C-alpha positions as CSV (number, residue, x, y, z in Angstrom):
1,M,217.8,173.2,-24.3
2,F,217.1,171.9,-20.7
3,L,213.5,171.5,-19.7
4,I,212.4,171.1,-16.0
5,E,208.9,170.2,-14.8
6,S,207.4,170.5,-11.4
7,G,204.6,168.0,-11.4
8,I,201.8,167.7,-8.9
9,I,200.6,164.1,-8.5
10,R,196.8,163.8,-8.5
11,A,195.3,164.2,-5.1
12,C,192.8,161.3,-5.3
13,M,195.2,158.4,-4.4
14,Q,194.0,155.0,-3.3
15,E,195.9,153.3,-0.5
16,R,197.8,150.5,-2.4
17,S,197.6,148.0,0.5
18,E,193.8,148.3,0.4
19,Y,193.4,148.5,-3.4
20,P,196.2,146.4,-5.0
21,V,196.9,146.8,-8.7
22,C,195.1,144.3,-10.8
23,S,194.2,144.0,-14.5
24,N,190.6,145.3,-14.1
25,C,190.9,147.7,-11.2
26,S,191.7,150.8,-13.3
27,R,189.0,150.1,-15.8
28,N,186.4,149.5,-13.1
29,I,187.3,152.7,-11.4
30,T,187.1,154.6,-14.6
31,S,183.7,153.2,-15.5
32,R,182.3,153.9,-12.1
33,R,183.3,157.6,-12.4
34,P,182.3,158.5,-15.9
35,G,182.0,162.1,-15.1
36,S,185.5,162.6,-13.8
37,F,187.1,163.0,-17.1
38,Q,184.5,165.5,-18.2
39,L,184.7,167.4,-14.9
40,L,188.5,167.8,-15.4
41,T,187.8,169.0,-19.0
42,E,185.4,171.6,-17.9
43,F,187.7,172.7,-15.1
44,N,190.4,173.2,-17.7
45,H,188.2,175.5,-19.8
46,G,187.2,172.7,-22.3
47,V,190.7,171.3,-22.7
48,P,190.7,167.5,-21.8
49,P,193.5,166.1,-19.7
50,K,196.6,165.3,-21.7
51,G,198.7,163.5,-19.0
52,S,198.4,161.0,-16.2
53,V,200.3,160.0,-13.1
54,A,199.5,156.6,-11.5
55,P,198.9,156.6,-7.8
56,W,202.2,155.7,-6.1
57,W,203.5,155.2,-9.7
58,E,202.1,151.7,-9.6
59,T,200.7,150.8,-13.0
60,S,198.6,147.9,-14.3
61,S,199.0,145.6,-17.2
62,E,196.3,147.4,-19.2
63,G,197.1,150.9,-17.9
64,S,198.6,152.3,-21.1
65,L,195.7,151.0,-23.2
66,L,193.2,152.8,-20.9
67,L,195.2,156.0,-21.3
68,L,195.4,155.8,-25.0
69,E,191.7,155.1,-25.2
70,K,191.1,158.4,-23.3
71,G,193.3,160.4,-25.6
72,I,196.1,160.8,-23.0
73,E,199.3,161.9,-24.7
74,Y,201.8,161.4,-21.9
75,D,202.3,159.5,-18.7
76,H,204.5,160.1,-15.7
77,S,204.6,156.8,-13.8
78,N,207.5,154.7,-15.2
79,M,211.2,154.8,-14.8
80,A,213.0,153.3,-17.8
81,H,215.1,156.4,-18.1
82,D,216.2,159.2,-15.7
83,S,216.4,162.3,-17.8
84,Q,215.0,161.6,-21.3
85,A,211.4,161.1,-22.5
86,Y,210.6,158.0,-24.5
87,Y,207.7,156.1,-26.1
88,L,206.2,153.8,-23.5
89,R,206.5,150.1,-24.2
90,D,203.8,147.8,-22.9
91,Q,203.0,144.0,-23.0
92,D,206.4,143.0,-21.6
93,T,206.4,139.5,-20.2
94,W,208.8,137.8,-17.9
95,T,209.2,134.7,-15.7
96,K,208.7,135.3,-12.0
97,I,211.5,134.3,-9.7
98,D,210.9,131.1,-7.8
99,Y,213.7,130.3,-5.5
100,A,212.2,127.0,-4.7
101,A,212.8,125.9,-8.3
102,K,216.0,125.4,-10.2
103,A,217.5,128.6,-11.6
104,E,217.1,127.5,-15.2
105,A,213.3,127.4,-14.6
106,W,213.0,131.1,-14.0
107,M,216.3,132.7,-15.0
108,K,215.1,133.8,-18.5
109,P,215.4,137.0,-20.5
110,L,212.6,139.6,-20.5
111,S,210.3,139.3,-23.5
112,R,209.9,142.9,-24.7
113,G,206.5,144.1,-25.8
114,K,205.9,146.9,-28.3
115,E,206.2,150.6,-28.1
116,T,203.1,152.8,-28.1
117,G,202.5,156.4,-29.1
118,L,202.3,157.4,-25.4
119,V,205.2,159.6,-24.4
120,E,206.7,158.7,-21.0
121,I,208.0,161.5,-18.9
122,P,210.1,159.5,-16.5
123,A,209.3,159.3,-12.8
124,N,212.1,159.3,-10.2
125,W,211.8,158.6,-6.5
126,Y,214.9,160.7,-5.8
127,L,213.1,163.8,-7.3
128,D,210.0,163.3,-5.2
129,D,209.4,165.4,-2.1
130,L,207.0,163.0,-0.4
131,P,209.2,159.9,0.7
132,P,211.8,161.9,2.7
133,M,209.6,164.8,4.0
134,M,206.1,163.3,4.8
135,F,205.3,161.3,7.8
136,I,203.0,158.3,7.1
137,K,201.8,156.6,10.2
138,S,201.0,153.3,8.6
139,S,204.4,153.0,6.8
140,P,207.0,151.2,8.9
141,N,209.9,153.0,7.1
142,S,208.2,156.4,7.0
143,H,210.3,159.5,7.1
144,G,209.1,163.1,7.4
145,W,212.0,164.7,9.4
146,V,214.7,164.6,6.7
147,N,216.6,167.9,6.5
148,S,215.1,169.9,3.6
149,R,218.7,171.1,2.7
150,D,219.7,167.5,2.2
151,V,216.9,167.0,-0.3
152,E,217.8,170.3,-1.9
153,Q,221.4,169.3,-2.3
154,L,220.4,165.9,-3.9
155,W,218.3,167.8,-6.5
156,K,221.1,170.2,-7.1
157,D,223.6,167.4,-7.6
158,T,221.3,165.7,-10.0
159,F,220.8,168.8,-12.0
160,T,224.6,169.6,-12.0
161,Y,225.5,166.2,-13.4
162,L,222.8,166.3,-16.1
163,Y,223.7,169.9,-17.1
164,R,227.3,168.9,-17.4
165,E,227.0,165.5,-19.1
166,E,224.0,165.7,-21.4
167,K,223.3,167.8,-24.5
168,D,219.7,168.2,-23.4
169,F,217.6,166.7,-20.7
170,I,214.4,166.9,-18.7
171,M,214.3,166.8,-14.9
172,P,210.7,166.2,-13.7
173,I,210.3,166.9,-10.0
174,T,207.2,165.6,-8.3
175,I,205.8,167.9,-5.6
176,H,202.9,167.2,-3.3
177,P,200.7,170.0,-1.8
178,D,200.7,168.4,1.6
179,V,204.5,168.5,1.6
180,S,205.5,171.5,-0.5
181,G,203.2,173.8,1.5
182,R,205.2,173.4,4.7
183,P,207.3,176.5,5.6
184,H,210.7,174.7,5.5
185,V,209.8,173.1,2.1
186,L,208.6,176.4,0.7
187,L,212.0,177.9,1.6
188,M,213.8,174.9,0.0
189,L,211.8,175.3,-3.2
190,E,212.5,179.0,-3.4
191,R,216.3,178.4,-3.0
192,F,216.3,175.6,-5.6
193,I,214.3,177.5,-8.2
194,E,216.5,180.6,-7.8
195,W,219.6,178.5,-8.1
196,V,218.4,176.7,-11.2
197,N,217.6,180.0,-12.8
198,T,221.2,181.1,-12.6
199,H,222.0,178.6,-15.4
200,D,221.7,179.4,-19.1
201,D,219.2,177.8,-21.5
202,V,216.9,176.3,-18.8
203,K,213.1,176.5,-19.0
204,W,210.4,175.6,-16.6
205,V,207.6,174.0,-18.7
206,P,204.5,171.8,-18.3
207,M,205.0,168.1,-19.0
208,I,202.9,168.4,-22.2
209,D,205.5,170.7,-23.6
210,M,208.2,168.1,-22.7
211,A,206.1,165.5,-24.6
212,N,205.6,167.7,-27.6
213,A,209.3,168.6,-27.7
214,F,210.1,164.9,-27.7
215,R,207.6,164.1,-30.4
216,A,209.1,166.9,-32.6
217,K,212.5,165.2,-32.4
218,Q,211.4,161.5,-32.6
219,Q,208.5,160.0,-34.5
220,P,206.6,157.1,-32.9
221,P,207.3,153.6,-34.1
222,T,205.5,152.5,-37.2
223,G,202.2,151.0,-36.4
224,A,202.2,152.2,-32.7
225,Q,198.8,152.8,-31.2
226,M,198.4,156.5,-30.8
227,P,196.2,158.4,-28.3
228,K,192.6,158.6,-29.4
229,G,192.0,161.7,-31.5
230,F,195.7,162.6,-31.5
231,S,196.9,164.9,-34.2
232,S,200.5,165.9,-34.8
233,Q,199.4,169.2,-36.2
């Protein structure tokens, strides 16, 4: 079975140059906006948020812990795989590169942390409509005028390869309202969706369905911290 998700990144995004990622930023923002989670729950007819996307896909060292504390079941911010869900690992440590020092001082293996019970639905810059098709004045390498048919072909090629080579896969596509609402992008999305639908055994599903399908196939590691209040039933 092949599962595809069109994800919309949350609209309230902070400019990363003004608000750099730090260990306490996410917790401070959450504590200063205690009603946000409840507001989203009420908006969704009493169902609390199940997933999260970090602004610009930039996470913090304690980000996964914050999500687990809130009962979030999946994340869409990391890129350890292209087309398969996985349990997010946190607490990795590594030695920063220092070219002023000798290589043996910093050329050391990554120290892996531990897997959590948070399912990661992988992010992918090549399956994101914003970088090639949105002009950002403050960004020196901003695009915005990339031919939508080039982006469409890139997505088609990605799908074609995965459909041919993998027994099952997911292909999360990140779509922004300030990009996807433009006439030429709407036409691109129509063409792409219609083309995908010509293939057998393909479903368009929410990311929570992707996460649940993954959990049904693979149990979390023994002792992994699970989302608050999570039940496999």
